[in-house]
C-alpha positions as CSV (number, residue, x, y, z in Angstrom):
1,M,140.1,-11.6,-113.4
2,I,140.8,-9.6,-116.5
3,P,144.6,-9.6,-116.6
4,Y,146.7,-6.6,-117.7
5,G,148.5,-8.9,-120.1
6,R,148.6,-12.5,-121.2
7,Q,149.8,-14.8,-123.9
8,D,147.7,-16.0,-126.9
9,I,148.5,-19.6,-127.8
10,S,146.9,-21.1,-130.9
11,E,146.6,-24.7,-132.1
12,A,149.4,-24.0,-134.6
13,D,151.6,-22.9,-131.7
14,L,150.9,-26.2,-129.9
15,A,151.6,-28.2,-133.0
16,A,154.9,-26.5,-133.6
17,V,156.1,-27.4,-130.0
18,A,154.7,-30.9,-130.3
19,E,156.7,-31.4,-133.5
20,V,159.9,-30.6,-131.7
21,L,159.0,-32.9,-128.8
22,R,158.7,-35.8,-131.4
23,S,162.0,-34.9,-133.0
24,D,165.6,-35.8,-132.1
25,W,166.4,-32.2,-130.9
26,L,165.0,-30.6,-127.7
27,T,167.7,-28.0,-127.3
28,Q,170.0,-26.1,-129.8
29,G,168.6,-28.0,-132.8
30,P,167.4,-26.5,-136.0
31,A,164.5,-24.4,-134.5
32,V,166.8,-22.0,-132.7
33,P,168.7,-20.8,-135.8
34,A,165.5,-20.8,-137.8
35,F,163.9,-18.5,-135.1
36,E,167.0,-16.3,-135.1
37,A,167.0,-15.9,-138.9
38,A,163.2,-15.1,-139.0
39,V,163.4,-12.4,-136.3
40,A,166.5,-10.9,-138.0
41,Q,164.7,-10.8,-141.3
42,Y,161.5,-9.4,-139.9
43,C,163.4,-6.5,-138.2
44,G,166.0,-6.0,-141.0
45,A,169.0,-6.8,-138.7
46,G,172.2,-8.7,-139.8
47,H,172.4,-11.1,-136.8
48,A,170.3,-12.5,-134.0
49,V,171.3,-14.4,-130.9
50,A,168.5,-16.3,-129.0
51,V,168.8,-16.8,-125.2
52,N,166.8,-17.9,-122.3
53,S,165.6,-14.5,-121.1
54,A,165.8,-10.8,-121.9
55,T,167.9,-10.4,-118.7
56,S,170.4,-12.8,-120.2
57,A,170.3,-10.9,-123.5
58,L,171.1,-7.6,-121.7
59,H,173.9,-9.3,-119.8
60,L,175.5,-10.7,-123.0
61,A,175.1,-7.5,-125.0
62,Y,176.7,-5.4,-122.2
63,L,179.6,-7.9,-121.9
64,A,180.1,-8.0,-125.7
65,L,180.4,-4.2,-125.7
66,G,183.0,-4.3,-123.0
67,L,181.1,-3.3,-119.9
68,A,183.2,-4.4,-116.9
69,P,184.3,-3.2,-113.5
70,G,185.4,0.5,-113.7
71,K,183.0,1.2,-116.6
72,R,179.6,2.9,-116.5
73,L,176.1,2.3,-117.9
74,W,173.3,4.9,-117.9
75,T,169.6,4.0,-118.3
76,T,166.2,5.2,-117.4
77,P,164.7,4.8,-113.9
78,N,161.3,3.9,-115.5
79,T,162.1,0.2,-116.4
80,F,162.2,-3.2,-114.9
81,V,165.2,-3.7,-112.6
82,A,166.9,-6.1,-115.1
83,T,168.0,-3.2,-117.4
84,A,170.2,-1.9,-114.6
85,N,170.9,-5.2,-112.8
86,A,172.6,-6.7,-115.9
87,A,175.1,-4.0,-115.9
88,R,175.8,-4.6,-112.2
89,M,176.3,-8.3,-113.1
90,C,179.1,-7.1,-115.3
91,G,180.6,-5.3,-112.3
92,A,179.9,-1.9,-113.9
93,D,178.5,1.3,-112.2
94,V,175.0,2.3,-113.0
95,D,173.4,5.8,-113.2
96,F,170.1,7.0,-114.5
97,V,168.7,9.7,-116.8
98,D,165.3,11.2,-116.0
99,I,162.4,10.6,-118.3
100,D,160.5,12.8,-120.7
101,P,157.2,13.6,-118.9
102,H,155.1,13.1,-122.0
103,S,156.5,9.8,-123.5
104,Y,157.8,8.4,-120.2
105,N,160.9,7.4,-122.1
106,L,164.5,8.4,-121.3
107,C,164.7,12.1,-122.1
108,A,167.2,12.9,-124.8
109,R,167.6,16.5,-123.5
110,A,168.3,15.4,-120.0
111,L,170.8,12.9,-121.4
112,E,172.6,15.7,-123.3
113,S,172.8,17.8,-120.2
114,K,174.1,15.0,-118.1
115,L,176.7,14.0,-120.7
116,A,178.0,17.6,-120.9
117,E,178.5,17.5,-117.1
118,A,180.1,14.0,-117.2
119,E,182.6,15.1,-119.8
120,Q,183.9,17.8,-117.5
121,T,184.4,15.3,-114.7
122,G,185.7,12.4,-116.8
123,R,182.8,10.2,-115.9
124,L,181.2,9.6,-119.3
125,P,179.3,6.2,-119.7
126,Q,180.6,3.5,-121.9
127,V,177.0,2.2,-122.6
128,V,173.6,3.9,-122.6
129,A,170.5,1.7,-122.5
130,P,167.3,3.5,-123.6
131,V,164.1,1.5,-122.9
132,H,161.2,1.7,-125.4
133,F,158.7,1.9,-122.6
134,A,155.2,0.5,-123.3
135,G,156.3,-0.3,-126.9
136,Q,157.1,3.3,-128.0
137,S,160.5,4.1,-129.4
138,C,162.8,6.6,-127.6
139,D,164.2,9.5,-129.6
140,M,166.8,7.2,-131.1
141,A,168.1,9.6,-133.8
142,E,169.0,12.1,-131.1
143,I,170.5,9.5,-128.8
144,R,172.6,8.2,-131.7
145,R,173.8,11.7,-132.4
146,L,174.9,12.0,-128.7
147,A,176.6,8.6,-128.9
148,D,178.6,9.7,-131.9
149,R,179.5,12.9,-130.1
150,Y,180.5,11.4,-126.7
151,G,181.6,7.9,-127.8
152,F,179.3,5.5,-125.9
153,A,177.6,2.4,-127.2
154,I,173.8,2.0,-127.3
155,V,171.9,-1.1,-126.2
156,E,168.2,-0.4,-126.8
157,D,166.1,-2.4,-124.4
158,A,163.1,-3.2,-126.7
159,S,161.6,-5.8,-124.4
160,H,158.2,-4.0,-124.9
161,A,158.6,-3.2,-128.6
162,I,159.0,-6.0,-131.1
163,G,156.7,-5.3,-134.0
164,G,156.8,-1.5,-133.5
165,D,158.4,1.0,-135.7
166,D,160.8,3.9,-135.2
167,E,161.6,6.6,-137.8
168,A,164.2,4.2,-139.4
169,G,161.8,1.2,-139.8
170,K,161.2,-1.8,-137.7
171,I,162.6,-1.5,-134.2
172,G,165.6,-3.8,-134.1
173,N,167.0,-2.8,-137.5
174,G,170.1,-1.4,-135.8
175,S,170.1,2.0,-137.6
176,H,170.7,3.7,-134.3
177,A,171.7,1.0,-131.7
178,D,174.7,-1.3,-131.4
179,C,172.4,-4.0,-130.0
180,T,168.7,-4.4,-129.6
181,V,167.2,-6.7,-126.9
182,F,163.7,-8.3,-127.1
183,S,161.8,-10.2,-124.4
184,F,159.5,-13.2,-125.0
185,H,158.0,-13.4,-121.5
186,P,154.3,-14.4,-121.7
187,V,152.9,-10.9,-121.2
188,K,155.0,-9.5,-124.0
189,L,154.1,-9.1,-127.7
190,I,155.0,-12.7,-128.6
191,T,156.2,-15.4,-126.2
192,T,158.5,-18.4,-126.0
193,G,157.5,-19.1,-122.3
194,E,160.6,-17.3,-121.1
195,G,163.2,-16.1,-123.6
196,G,165.0,-13.2,-125.2
197,M,167.1,-12.2,-128.2
198,I,169.8,-9.8,-129.1
199,L,169.9,-8.2,-132.6
200,C,173.0,-6.5,-134.0
201,N,174.7,-5.7,-137.3
202,R,178.3,-6.4,-136.3
203,P,179.4,-10.0,-136.8
204,E,182.1,-9.9,-134.1
205,L,179.5,-8.9,-131.5
206,A,177.1,-11.7,-132.5
207,E,180.0,-14.3,-132.4
208,R,181.1,-13.1,-128.9
209,M,177.5,-13.4,-127.6
210,R,177.1,-16.9,-129.1
211,L,180.3,-17.9,-127.3
212,L,179.2,-16.4,-124.0
213,R,175.7,-17.9,-124.0
214,S,177.1,-21.5,-124.1
215,H,179.8,-21.6,-121.3
216,G,182.4,-19.8,-123.5
217,I,182.8,-23.1,-125.4
218,S,183.6,-23.2,-129.1
219,R,183.8,-26.2,-131.6
220,D,185.2,-23.9,-134.3
221,P,188.7,-25.1,-135.2
222,A,189.6,-21.6,-136.3
223,A,188.9,-20.3,-132.9
224,M,190.8,-22.9,-130.9
225,T,194.2,-22.2,-129.4
226,Q,195.6,-25.7,-130.3
227,A,194.9,-28.4,-132.9
228,A,191.7,-30.4,-132.2
229,D,192.0,-34.0,-131.0
230,G,189.1,-35.1,-133.2
231,E,185.6,-34.3,-134.2
232,W,184.5,-34.5,-130.5
233,H,186.9,-31.8,-129.5
234,Y,185.7,-28.5,-128.0
235,Q,187.5,-25.8,-126.1
236,Q,186.4,-23.4,-123.4
237,L,188.0,-20.1,-124.5
238,E,186.6,-17.9,-121.7
239,L,184.1,-18.0,-118.8
240,G,180.6,-18.1,-120.2
241,Y,177.1,-18.9,-119.1
242,N,174.3,-21.4,-119.8
243,Y,171.9,-18.9,-121.4
244,R,170.8,-21.1,-124.3
245,M,167.2,-21.1,-125.6
246,T,165.7,-24.6,-126.2
247,D,164.3,-25.8,-129.6
248,M,160.9,-26.1,-127.9
249,Q,160.9,-22.4,-127.0
250,A,162.2,-21.4,-130.4
251,A,159.5,-23.4,-132.2
252,L,156.9,-21.6,-130.2
253,G,158.6,-18.3,-130.9
254,L,158.7,-19.0,-134.7
255,S,155.0,-19.8,-134.7
256,Q,154.2,-16.7,-132.7
257,L,156.3,-14.5,-135.0
258,A,153.9,-15.4,-137.8
259,R,151.1,-13.8,-135.8
260,L,153.0,-10.8,-134.6
261,D,151.6,-8.3,-137.1
262,D,148.0,-9.4,-136.2
263,F,148.8,-9.0,-132.4
264,V,150.2,-5.5,-132.9
265,A,147.2,-4.5,-135.1
266,R,144.8,-5.7,-132.4
267,R,146.7,-3.9,-129.7
268,R,146.7,-0.6,-131.7
269,A,142.9,-1.0,-132.3
270,L,142.3,-1.5,-128.5
271,V,144.5,1.5,-127.7
272,A,142.5,3.7,-130.1
273,R,139.3,2.5,-128.5
274,Y,140.7,3.2,-125.0
275,N,141.7,6.7,-126.2
276,Q,138.2,7.3,-127.6
277,R,136.3,6.0,-124.5
278,L,138.5,7.8,-122.0
279,A,138.7,11.2,-123.8
280,G,137.6,13.9,-121.4
281,A,138.2,11.9,-118.3
282,R,140.4,13.3,-115.5
283,L,143.3,11.3,-116.7
284,T,146.4,11.7,-118.8
285,L,146.3,9.3,-121.7
286,P,149.4,8.0,-123.6
287,V,150.8,10.2,-126.4
288,V,152.9,9.1,-129.3
289,A,156.1,11.1,-129.6
290,H,158.2,8.8,-131.9
291,G,157.4,6.1,-134.4
292,R,154.4,3.7,-134.3
293,P,154.3,1.9,-131.0
294,A,153.6,-1.8,-130.7
295,W,151.7,-1.0,-127.4
296,H,152.8,-3.6,-124.9
297,L,151.2,-1.5,-122.1
298,Y,148.4,1.0,-121.9
299,V,149.3,3.4,-119.0
300,V,147.2,6.3,-117.8
301,L,148.1,8.9,-115.2
302,L,145.6,9.8,-112.5
303,A,145.1,13.6,-111.9
304,D,146.0,13.2,-108.2
305,A,148.6,10.9,-106.8
306,G,146.4,10.3,-103.8
307,Q,143.8,8.6,-106.0
308,R,146.1,5.9,-107.3
309,R,145.9,3.4,-104.4
310,V,142.1,3.9,-104.1
311,V,141.5,3.4,-107.8
312,F,143.9,0.5,-108.0
313,D,142.2,-1.3,-105.1
314,A,138.7,-0.6,-106.5
315,L,139.6,-2.1,-109.9
316,R,141.3,-5.2,-108.3
317,A,138.1,-5.7,-106.3
318,A,136.2,-5.6,-109.5
319,D,138.3,-8.4,-110.9
320,I,140.4,-6.2,-113.2
321,G,144.1,-7.0,-113.0
322,V,145.5,-3.5,-113.2
323,N,149.1,-3.1,-112.4
324,V,151.8,-0.4,-112.1
325,H,154.8,-0.1,-114.4
326,Y,157.3,0.8,-113.0
327,I,158.6,1.6,-109.5
328,P,161.6,3.8,-110.3
329,V,164.7,1.6,-110.2
330,H,166.7,4.1,-108.2
331,L,164.2,3.9,-105.3
332,Q,164.7,0.1,-104.9
333,P,166.5,-0.6,-101.6
334,Y,169.5,-2.2,-103.5
335,Y,170.0,1.0,-105.4
336,Q,169.4,3.3,-102.5
337,A,172.2,1.4,-100.7
338,L,174.4,2.5,-103.6
339,G,173.6,6.2,-102.9
340,F,170.4,7.0,-104.9
341,A,167.5,8.7,-103.1
342,Q,164.1,10.1,-103.5
343,G,164.2,13.3,-105.5
344,N,167.1,12.3,-107.8
345,F,164.8,11.9,-110.8
346,P,161.6,13.9,-110.2
347,A,159.9,13.3,-113.6
348,A,160.1,9.5,-113.1
349,E,159.0,9.8,-109.5
350,N,156.0,12.0,-110.4
351,Y,155.0,9.6,-113.2
352,Y,155.2,6.6,-110.8
353,E,153.0,8.2,-108.2
354,R,150.1,8.6,-110.7
355,A,150.6,5.7,-113.1
356,L,148.1,2.9,-113.6
357,T,148.4,0.1,-116.2
358,L,145.1,-1.0,-117.7
359,P,144.5,-4.4,-119.3
360,L,145.8,-4.7,-122.9
361,H,146.4,-7.9,-124.8
362,P,145.1,-9.5,-128.1
363,R,142.5,-11.6,-126.4
364,L,140.9,-8.7,-124.5
365,T,137.3,-8.4,-125.8
366,E,135.5,-5.1,-126.4
367,S,132.9,-6.0,-123.7
368,E,135.8,-6.6,-121.3
369,Q,137.3,-3.3,-122.3
370,D,134.0,-1.5,-121.8
371,Y,133.8,-3.0,-118.3
372,V,137.3,-1.8,-117.5
373,V,136.4,1.8,-118.7
374,E,133.1,1.8,-116.7
375,Q,134.8,0.6,-113.5
376,L,137.8,3.0,-113.9
377,L,135.5,6.1,-114.5
378,G,133.4,5.1,-111.5
379,A,136.4,4.6,-109.2
380,I,137.8,8.0,-110.3
381,E,134.5,9.7,-109.6
382,R,134.2,8.1,-106.2
383,S,137.8,8.9,-105.2
384,S,137.4,12.5,-106.3
385,A,134.3,12.9,-104.2
386,A,135.9,11.3,-101.1
């Protein structure tokens, strides 16, 4: 089957991991800080904290920014559940902002309207988490303007977007966000197997997240509440988590980072080719509203919601691993039990009913892409005639 996404592991990647396996350090050795420094330098950020998943990264970023019971986080319904769930893990309330119908990202105008209403009722959010869906930046300059006006922190969920650019430069540079989260899941732009990272420009946030990722334990004498008993001494200063990335993962990530620009260039070339081959079809193709996307996903919208299941099944039967990103989070049973319902966010719901994710990854060949296009157009024609 042609997958919608997959990793690309080279001999250099394998050698980097093997070198760690032959070393004295398998976890929290020199590869982790080296990977952190390299990603921070690539993006132009001051600090980076590597963890074992993007979900862990979101959780730590929210905690470091003070999200807690009685506080509120707003995000987009068009995301993986982790963006919202990590706020629930902090004990916070979650609400959503509908999407822009063209970029499928959180709509800045809808956010402004919802903030004005929340100010009147005293229910402003403490954190807003815009998601750079498919690798395209949200309107971060406008969201930053609203953050300064209404006093909320920004965690940009850039799980799809490392290697992409917004108007201020590389995504992750922190010009508009308090924290940026990347994912290194195997289908993402680069991989560490599982893994994630938080970038920020405030040293106190980075220090708090490093403490929380390792059980709340510190070996820094300056941070301890009493004199150390000796060099072996450590203190648990608060309740933390085991969210550490291993040196094996970091070595793979560091090797993959050296290939990131090539991966993104290949994805952009494939997207341009999809756009050319599908021009004129009864589809809505992706549009670029902000920056230069890294293109984690290539999502098309079918003309009729009733076609989606038929076309999806036809392509799966043709050994093409199409997928759907995402079921709106507020329609998940867990969130419906919290009071959300169909109709709350119509733009996200309309998008979901027609969305189809086509294969896109650096190892996708042009002949495979041609096959996907041929099968897609045939399935659309058959479903339209039915």
